[in-house]
Structures are given as C-alpha cells and as structure tokens.
N, C-alpha and C positions, 0 to 999 in steps of 0.2 A: 264356411266362414267368409266374412267380407274384409278385404283390405281397406283400412280406413282412408288412406290417401296414397296415391301414386304421384311422386314428384319427379319430373324430368328436367334437369338443368342442362340444357344443350344449346346455349347461345352460339357456340362455335361448332355445332354438330355439322359434319360434312357427309357422313354416310349413315344410312339406316337400312336394315334388311326388313322389308315389309313383312308384317305378321309377327315380329319379335315380341311385341307387347299385347298381341291380340288375345293370348290365352289367359291374361291376368283379368279375372272377373269372378265375382262382382267387385265393384270398386265404390268406396264411399265418396271419393272426390279425386279429380285429376288436376294436377298443377303442372303447367308446361312453360318453360322459358326457351323459346326457339327464335330469338331475334335474327340470327344469321340466316336461318332457313327461310324465313318469310321474306328476307331481303334478296337472297341470292339463289335459293333452291326451293321453290314453292312445291315441287313434286315431293321432296323429302318431307316438308311440313304437312302436306296432304296425307302422306303415308302414315305419319305418326298419328294425325287426327283420326284417320280411318280406324286405327287399331285401338284407340282408347276412348272413342266416343260411344256413349250409351244414353238412352233416353232419360233414365232416372239418375244419372251421374253428373253432378255439377262440374263444369269445365272452367278452369281458371287459367288464363293466358297472361303472362307477364313479360315486360321489357320488349314490347312490340313497337316497331316504327313502320307503319303502313304508308306506302308512298304512292300507290296507284292501283288500278283495277286488278293487275296481275297479283299483287300481294294479298288480295282478299279472296282469291280463288280457292285456296285450301279450305275455306269455310263451307264450301259446297259439301264437303264430307260430313260436317256437323248437321247440315240440313238433311242429307240422306239418312243419317243415323238418328235423326229426330231428337237431337239434344234440346233439352228444355231450359237449362240454366247455364248462362254464359257470363263470365266476369273478366273484364280487361283491366290489368293493373300496369301502371307506368307505361301509358299508351301515348304515342305521338301520332296525330292524325289530322287530316284536313277535312273540310266539309265535303269536298268532292269524293274522297275515299269513303266517308260515312255513307254517302249516297250509294256508292258501289257496294258497300257491305250490306246495306238494306236491300238492295236488289238481289244479292246472292242469297240472303236469308228470306227472300220472298216466299211466303207460304209455310215457313218453318214453324214448328210448334213451340218456339221459344216463349216461355212465360215469365222469365226473369232475365233482365239484361242490366249489367252493372259496369260502370266505367269509373275507375279510381285512379287518382294521380294522372289525369289526362291533360294533354296540351293540344288545343284546337286552333287550327289556322283556317283562314278563308274569309268569305263574306256572308256566309249563311244562305247559300243557294241550294234549295232542296227539291226543286221542281221535278227532276228526273225520277225521283223515287215516289212521286205522289200516287202512282197507280199500283204500288206494291201492297201486299196483304200481310198485315202484322196484327191481326185482331186477337191472336193468342197471347200477346204481351200483357201480363197482369201487373208486373212491378218493374219500374225503371228507376235506377239509382245512379247519380253522379256525385262523386266525392272528390274534393281537392282539384277542381277543374280550373284551368287557366286558358282564357280566350285571348290569343294574340290579336292585336289591332281590333279591340272590341268595338270601337266606334265605327268600324267599317261594316260591322254585321248589320244586315238588313233587319231581320227579326226571326222569330220562330213560328210565325203564322203559317208558313208553308209546310210545317210539320203537323198540320191538323190531321192528316191521314194517320199519323202515329199517336198523337196525344189524345185522341178520342177514345182509345181502348184501355190504357192502364188504369187500375184502381188504386195503385200506390205509386207515388212519385216522390223522390227524395233528391234534392239538390243541396248538398251540404258543403259548407266552407269553400264556396266557389265565387265569392265576391259578387253575389247577386244583389243588386240594389233596387231592381224593379222587375216585376212580372206584369206585363201589360194586361189590362182588363180583357182585351180581345183574346189573348192567349188563355186566360182563365176560362173564358167561355168555351174553349175547345176541350177542356178537361171535363167532359160531360159525365164520365163514369168514376170520377175521382172520389175515393173514400179516405185516403191517407195522404197528407201533404207535409213534407218535412223540408223547411227552408232555414234550418238552423245554422248558426255561425256564418251569417252573411252580413250584408250592409243595409238591411231594410230600416226605414225610418217610419214615423207616423204618417208622413206625407206619401211615401211610396207604397206603404201598406194600403192606404186608401185606394190607390190605383189598382193594386194587386187584387183586392177584394171588391173592386168595382163599387166603391163608396157604400158598402154594406147592403148591396142589392140582393144578397143571397144567391149569387151566381152558382156557387159550388153546392148545389142542392143536396148531394149525397155525401158531402164531406162529414166524416165522423171524428177524425183525428187531425189536429193542426198543431204543428211544432214550428214555432218561429223564435226559439230560444237563441240567445247569443247574438242578438242584433242590437239596434240602438233605439228601441222604442221608449217613449217617455210618458205617454198618457194612457192610463187605464180607461179613462172615459171614452177616448177615441176608439180604443181597442174593443171595449164592450159594445159600442154602437156598430162597429164594422162586422162583428160576428153574431149580432143579435138575431139576424134572419137566417143563420145557418141552422135550420130546424132539426138536423140530425147530429149536430156536433155534440160529442160526449167527452172528448179529451182535448184540453188546450194547454200547451206548454209554452209559456212565455218567460221562462227563467233566464237569468243572465242578461236582462235588459236594464235600462236606466230609470226604472220607476222609482221616484223618491217620495211620492205621496199617493194617498188613496182618496178619491173623491167621496163625498158623503153618500152618493147613490149611483148605481150602475144598472144597466139592463143586459141580462145574459140570456142565452137560449135556455129554455126550460129543460132541455135534454142534457145540459152540461153536468157531468159527474166527476170529472177529474180536472183539477186546476193546479198548475205549477207556477208559483210566483217566487221561487227561490232565487238566491244570488242577486237580489235587487238592493234597494236602499230604503225600503219602507220602514217607517218609525211608528206608525199607528195603524190600527185596524178600524175599519168603518163598515157600515151595512152595505158597502159596495160589493162585498163578496157574495156570490150566488148562494141562495138558501138551499138549492138542490144539490150542491156539491157533496160528494161522498168521500173523495180523497183530495185533501188540500195540503199542498207543500209550500210552506213559508220559511223554509230553512235559509240560514245565512242572510238575514236582514238585520235590522236594529230594533226589533220589537222587544218591549218590556212587559206587555200585558195583552190579554186576549179577551176583550169585553163583549164579544159578539156570540150569541147563541146560534148554533147551526144544528138543528135537530136531525138532519139526514146524514151528518158526517159519520164516517166509519173509520177513517184513518187520517191522523193529523201529524204533520211533520214540522217541528219547530226547532230543529238543531241549529246551532250557530247563532243564536240570538242573545238576549240579555234578560231572560226570565229569572226572577228570584224565587218564584213558587210555581207549582203546577197550576194550569188554568182550572177554574172551578168545574167539577165534573158534571154538575147538573145542567150545564149548557149543551152537553153532548150526550144525550140519553142512549144513543146507539153506537157510540165510539167503541171500536174494537182494538185499535192499535194507536199508541201515542209515542212519538219519537221526539225527545227533547234533550238530546245530547249537546255537550259543549256550550252550555249556557252558564249562568251564575247561580244555579240552585245551591242552597245551603243545606236544605233538608226537605224531607217529606215523610209522612207517616201513614199509618193504616187508615185513618179517617179521610185523608186525601184520596186514597185509592178507592175507598168505599163510596165516595161521592160519584164515581163512575159506575153506572149501573151494569154496563156490558163489557167493560174493559178486560181484555185478555192478555195483551202484550204491551210491555212498557220498555222503552229504550231510554234510559235516563243517565247513562254513564258519562264520564269525562266532564263532570261538573265540579264545583268547588265546595265539597261537602264538609260540614262541621260534624266531626265524629263524636257527638254527644253519646252518652250511655244509651238513651232511648233509641236514637237513630241506629246505632251499631247493632243493638239487639233486634230491632225491627227488620233491618236490611238483611242481616244474617239469616233470620227466619224466612224472609222472602226468597233469598237465594237458594235455600234448601227446599223450596217448594211448599212453604208453609202458608201460602195464600192463594187466592183465586187468580191473581195477576202474576204472570210470568215475566221476570226480568230477562228479556231475550238477548241482551247484548253481553251477558256473561259477567262473572265476578270480577274479572281483571279490569273492567271498565269503571268500577266504583272504587275511587281512591280518595283518601282523606286529604283535605287541604288545611284543616286546623283540628285540634291544637297543633302547635309548632312541632312538638316531639313526635307526632304521628303523621306529619306531612309526607305524602308520597307512599304511604302504607295502604295496601288493599284493605277495604273495609271488612272483607271476609276473614282476614287474618288478625284483625285487631282484637286484643283482649283487655278490656277496661277492668281495673281492679275494683274490689268492693269498696275501698276507701273513696274512690272517685264517684262511684255510682250510688252509694247508699251512705252518705256521710252521717246522718243522724243515727241510723241503725248501727253503723260502725262505731261511732263514738259511744253509744249506749253499751254495745256489746264489749267494746274495749275497756270501758270503765269497770264493768262487771268482771271481765277477765282479769284485769289488773288487780282488782280487789281480791279475787279468789287466789290468784298467783301470789299476791302479797301475803295472804294468810298461810298458804302452803309453804311459801319460802320462809316465813317467820318460824313456822313449826320445824322445818328442816334445819334452819340455821341453829335453832335452839337444840335440836337433837345432835347436831354435829359440833356443838360447842363453839360455833363461829362467834357468838357474842362474847364468849370467854376469850377467844383470840383477840378480838378488838379491845376488850378490856385490858388484856395483858399488854397489847401494843401501846395503848394509852398510858398504862402504868410505866412502861419502859421509857416512853418519851418524857413522861413526867419526871422519872428518876434521873434520866440523863440531863434534863434541864436543871434539876436541883443540884446535881453534881457540878455542872458547869458554873452555876451561880455561886456555889460554895468556893470553887477554885478562883472565880473572878473577884469575889469580895473578900476571900480569906487572905492570910499573910503567912509566908514561910511554911514551917513544918506543920503548923496547926491546920493548914488547908489540906494536908495529905490524909488519906484514910488510914485508920488504925489497922496494921497488918497483924492478923492473928494466926494465919496458916501459911505453910510453905507452898501448898498447891491445892487447888480445887479440882476434884476429879469428876469428869462427866463421863458416864458409861451407861450401857443398857442394863436393864434389870436382869436380862438373861446372861450377862457377863459378870453378874455380881459375885459368883463363886470365885472367879479368877481374881477379882479385886480384893475380896475378903481373905482368900487363901494364899495369894501370892503377893499382890501389890502392898497391901496394908502391913502384913507382918514384916516384909522385907524393908520397908521404908520407915515405919514407925517403931519396929522392934528389931533393929539390926543384931545379928548374931555375932558372938565373939569369934567363931570359926572364921568368919569372913575377914575380920581385922587381923587375926594371927596369920592367916594365909598371905595377906598383903603386907605383913610386917609393919603395920601402922596401928595407931590407937583406934579404939572402937569409935566408929562414926556416930555423930550426933543424931539422935532420932529426929525424923521429920514429922511435922504435923500435917495431916491431910484433912481436907474438908469433904465429907461425903454427905450426899443429900439424905440418905437414909438415917444417918447418925447425927449430923450437925445442923440440919435445918430446924429452925424453931417451929414447933408445932403451933398451929393456930394462926400463923402468919401466911400471907398470900405468897404463892410460889414465886412470883416475880420479885417480890421484896427479898425473899430468901436467896434467889439466884444473884440478884444485884449485890446483896450484902456479901455473899460468899466470894464473888469475883473481886469486889473492892478490897476485901480483907485477906486476899491470897496473893502471894508474890507471882505465882504461875497458875496456869490452867492446863490440866492434862486431859486430853481426849482419848479415850480408849475406843479406837475405831474397829468396827467389825461389821459383818452383814447384819447382825442383830441391831447394832447402833443405827445403821442407815435406815432400816425398815421399822425401827421402833417409833411409835407415835410420840411417846413421852420424851424420848431423846431429841426428836425433831423440835418439840416445844422448847426444851432446854437449850438446844443448839441455836435456835432462832435468837434467843435473848443473849446468850453468850456470844453469838456471832455478831450481833449489833455492837456489843460492848467491846469485844476484843479487836474487831477489824475496822473500826471507825476512826482509829488514830487518836483516841482520847484515853488511853490506858496508862499513860506515864511509864512506859518501859515494860509493862507486863507483856508476856509472850505466851504463845500457845505451844504446848508439847504434844506431838502426835505419836500415839503408840498403836501399831497395827497388830492386833492379835492374830490376824490371818491375812493372806494376800488380798489386797484391795486396791484397785486402781482408781484414779480420779473420775473415770467414766462411770464408776459404780455409785458415786456421790450424786445426789439429785442436783440438777442444774441450778436450782434456786439458791443453793449454797455456793454462790460463785466465788466468794473470797476464800472459802475453805478449799475449793478445788484449786484455786490459784496458789494457796499456801502449800498444798500437797505437791504442786508442780515446782515450786521455788524453794521449799524448805526440806531439809533432811529430816526424816522421821525414823523412829525406833521401831524395829520389827521384833516381835516376841519370837525367840528361837524355839523350835520344836526339840532341838537337841539339848540334852541336859548339860553338857560340858560348856555350851556357849552362853548359858544364862547368867553366869557370874559377870561376864563382860557386859551383858545387857544391863544388870543392876548397877554396875559401876558407872556406865554412861549416863543412866537416868539420874543417879545421885549427883554426878558432876553437873549436870544441867540444872538441877534444882538448887544446888548450892552456889552456882556461879555468881548469882546476884548478891548472895550473902557475903562471899569472899570479896567481891568488889566493894561492898559497903565497909568491910573491915579495913 
C-alpha cells in the first residue's frame, strides 16, 4: 500500500539520523518545512531530501528563505534522485539564487516546477544560467508572486533558454500588467497560458499577443480571467489568428456590451464570459462554440441560435423563461440557476431535442398546481431530462403561504387545483348528505325535538306575556295538583305501589302512630294518568308544571338513561331552572345511590341542584321509611301552610 502524504514540519530541526525516512516507500507526496536547515545546516537538509526523494513522488517544500549558492546545494540530491515534480511555497528568493538553483538542477528531469507565495528580489539578471539544460520542464506555475523593486527588473528575455520548453505556463495573481511581445515569441511550445487575476488591460493585452499576429501558434487554452479587459471586439481580433485555440476564459473582466459582430478562431469550442456586466446577446458569439458560460451577467433573453452548442451556463442572470430549445438542437446540459424563473413545463423541455441535464434550482418559482405536479414528476425521473441539482434546490417563492417550501414536499389540495370539479362534486355530495341527513334526522326524531323546542319557547313566551299584561291573582296559573311527578317507566311500579298510595291515600295507622289527625290526601299529577290524550306532549308537560305547586323527580339509573325521561326533563329543566316559576321548586328523590357525575353534563342545572340542594333518599330499611314519607309530606305541604 502507498502512504498518501508524508509531511515533515521541521523548521527548527537540528539533528537528523540519515536513513530514518528512507524506508517509507512508496509515497504519494512529500511535504517538507525545513527553513532552519536550509539556512544553517544544509547537510541536514540534504540528508532529509536524500531519504524522501523519488522520481514519481511530488516534492513540496515550504517556508524557505534561500540566501545564496550554499542554501541551494541540498537540491543536488533531488537531481540525483531524478525528482520530476517540485513545488516551492512561501519562498523568499533573489534572482541570483534562482540562477544558482537552475544550475544545480541542470539536466534534472523536472517536468513540473511551481512557486507559490513567492517574494522575488533583484534586477532580473539570468545570464549565468543560460547554458543549463531544462528541456524536460513541461509545466511552470507561479502563483501569488511579489517582485520587489519591479521597475529595476531588466526583463525576462534572458530566460529564453527556459521559456522555450514549457507547454503549460501559469502566472496567477502576481500583478502582471504586461508580457512583452518578445517574451511571447520565446514561448514556442506553449499550449496552455494562464494569466488570471492580474492587471492586464486591452492595451497591454495587445502587446502580450503581439497585436494579434498569431505568435503563440500552438496555444490551445488561454485564461485571462480576472483582469480589466473591456472590449470584446479587441479581444476577438487579438485571438483570431490563434489557429489552435479551443478554450478561452475571459470571465471576471469589465465587459459591459457586446459588439454586433466579432471574428473568432474557427477552432474555439469553450468560451467563458461569466462575471461580467453584459446586458444583451449579439451575433458576436462564435457559432462554433460548444460550451458557453454567461453566468452572473445581467441578461434577460437569449435570442441567438447556436447550433453547435452542447452546454450552456446562464446562472445568476435575470431570465424569466427558459431560452427557446429550437435554437440549440444539440444542447445536452443547461444551467440556469439563480435567475427569476417563475415556471417551466413539459413543452419547454420538449423543445430541446437532445437535452439530458437541467440545473434550474434557486429561482423564484410560482408553485401552481400544474408546475408542482410536473416538477415532482420530473424529480422522480418521470421525464427524459434529469434535474441534476437535486430537489432541495427547487423552492416555492409564491403563493405566500408556500414561500420557502421545497416543491417536492408541496401538496396542493383538490380545492385549489380543480375548482370546477370540486364545486360540482361538492354540490352533489352536499345534496346526497342532505338527503341522508334528513332521513336520519327523521328516524331519530330530531325534527320532533326541534318542534318541541319551538313549542316550549312559544309556551314560555305566552306565559311571560300573560304575566306582563295580567293583573293580580288572575295572572297566576290555576293550581290543580300538589306535585307533578317525573319518573322513568321502569320505576312506575315504585311510583304506583309506594308513592301514590302513601301520598294520595294516607293510612290511619300512620296518623294514630303520630297521634295527630289523619293527613290530608295530596293530589299528584302523573303523565300516565293525568295527561290529556290527543294533546301534544309539550303542552301536557307545560300544563302539568304550571298547575302543580311542586315537581318531584324520581331519580335513578333508569331515569338518567331513559330516552323519554330525558325529553321530559329537558322541558321541565327549562321551566324549573330558568327562574320564572314563581316559587315552584324541585324535589329530588333518589331511589338508589346516584352521584351528580352520573347525570349527563347537558343537565348542568340539575347537576348544580344536586350539589347545592338536600335530596331525599329512598331507604332500603323498612323501619326508616316512615321518616322518609313524613319528610316528603312536610316538603309538599310547606307552601300550603305558608299560604294559610
């Protein structure tokens, strides 16, 4: 197995046993930080390099300050070990030391040489290294370079012995504002040139590309992004004669407009014009381009047909709709994220004959029913075009209550999506439910309940009217009974065998035992006996209550669960507990233990009455019943005695 990276951080390393790291092999990459060793103990640095240098292992050296010829001598070990890739990071060096390094590396098979975060001093004198052999160098990279006293530098012309070999040269973020035409002529094998993030202008680029003379005959890739170029017309003229140019990256420049016509190399296939300030598209774009990047401009439409285009990137613009697909018959990938798209549908995608991948997330989608249904189908793989940026990128912007919700998670209701169908179905359903409900209400006597409620309200209103317009005794109801008895039919035997005989037919034994005269018989109103046949139940109940001094409730489990008693109790409940009974009171008799919690909650006033009023309990012991009857008679006669 191979160790991916060996990193030695030894800026203050003072001792090293040769051969310590020699057995670690193979290595993917070696990173060394030996600042102190290169300054004060070059033999130690050489020993470390000797143990970790291999031809196919890239070598990265960091934090170096090379001060003279002696400080570069350890690199003779890399030459002997035939290291092919060397990278210097955080390097401080002079032109004289670079010359010494090139002489040490003379004939070495180094094909990749990189210097990052480098500080260069001197005047640019390279003559002493002019006879060295570096024909193996294929790629040269300089990143974040700072040249001290840059105006004292003579030029890079004396590096012709070095510049004629590399095929790839990158000078990135190094404040380069000019590459003289004579230097460009030295880059005879150059195929890749990266001058990104520098200070090039239209004027200095003309010098760098020798006024469009086609100097860099083998150049295939040119990256001049992140500079201050302003004219696409000048740019196209300068690269027109680069007959092998296939990739051109001019992103991050200051292009604000596009001329009506441009001339580009016929070989150009990749063009990057992103991060500019373009507002319109013109036929200036090359017809041969296959990959076009116009991301992060101010474009609103794409009116130009590009028949060779295979990939189009339009993210970060202001498009309201997808560009018409017929203009790109061979387009495979479309990226149009972060625009102002509201919607797109299946017909839009079908207009693209070859489209396979679409990146359209992070837009301001209106989540209509059709769009939600279509997009959810696409996200599940229901179409020929794949939404490659994932479901999380597609978020609703409107309507407001769906704002921020992923389209894949939206569930629009039938009411919103099919209003006509829903209204029709709802009307039919309401009609059917209405018919069923009417039948059900009729079977459950609900209409009868409503009729009784109406009758009660009517009776109550008539009673109030009589009292309001009547005068004196004539306004009072005619009292015919001492008590109205409300009971369950299942408790009728107790009422008929105990209550009625005891109150309506008092025995003489009771009076002699109490040494008093025989008590006056009481008249009771019983629904089975005293209700007028043919009259409505409500009228009978109201009449019985009005014509009775008291109302006696015979409470039991049968009473609570009896449907008929509930009807009767409802109306007596309204009459007795609404405060309009002129002194009438309710007498509660419990035939069996019954708590207020056993009474349905809708009889709230009865429950309250059971909590606040003393009630009579029917004793199971025979000897206590005489006292029960005595108490009941006293309650029923109290009002009569008060009247006397």
